[in-house]
Each structure stands twice: as structure tokens, then as C-alpha cells.
C-alpha positions in Angstrom: -0.2 0.0 -0.1 1.2 3.5 -0.7 -0.4 7.2 -0.8 -0.6 8.5 -4.4 -0.9 12.3 -5.3 -3.1 12.8 -8.6 -2.8 16.5 -10.1 -5.0 17.7 -12.6 -5.2 21.3 -14.4 -8.2 23.6 -14.4 -9.2 25.5 -17.3 -7.7 28.7 -16.0 -4.1 27.0 -15.4 -4.3 26.3 -11.8 -3.5 22.9 -10.6 -5.5 20.8 -8.2 -3.9 17.8 -6.2 -5.7 14.9 -5.0 -4.7 12.1 -2.3 -5.4 8.7 -2.8 -4.6 5.2 -0.7 -3.5 2.6 -3.4 -2.7 -1.0 -3.5 -1.0 -2.9 -5.9 -3.1 -6.2 -7.0 -1.5 -8.7 -9.4 -3.6 -9.3 -12.6 -3.1 -13.0 -13.7 -4.3 -12.0 -17.3 -1.9 -9.3 -18.2 0.6 -10.8 -15.7 1.5 -7.2 -14.4 0.5 -5.4 -11.1 -2.8 -3.1 -11.5 -3.3 -0.1 -8.6 -6.6 -0.5 -6.5 -7.7 2.8 -5.1 -8.8 1.9 -1.5 -9.8 5.3 -0.3 -9.9 8.6 -1.8 -8.9 11.5 0.6 -9.9 14.5 -1.4 -8.1 17.6 -2.3 -4.6 18.5 -0.9 
């Protein structure tokens, strides 16, 4: 598990960041890890 900060840009050019608790889950079909969001904490 780890914390991930995701950012996006608004139309006026300002950036907004969001904090998420993420877990890596193994996907046997693609044979690669996939992130699974456990909780979204909202804006930073």
C-alpha cells in the first residue's frame, strides 16, 4: 500500500492535487500489477 498524489489542471491553468490510498494487485491475465484505489482522501 502507498499514498498517491494525482494532479489535474483547471481551465484557468491552476493545478489541483488529490490524495489516494492505493494497493498494488496482481492481474494474472496481463501478468502485471494493477493499482486498486482503497480510499480517496480528497483535495490536498
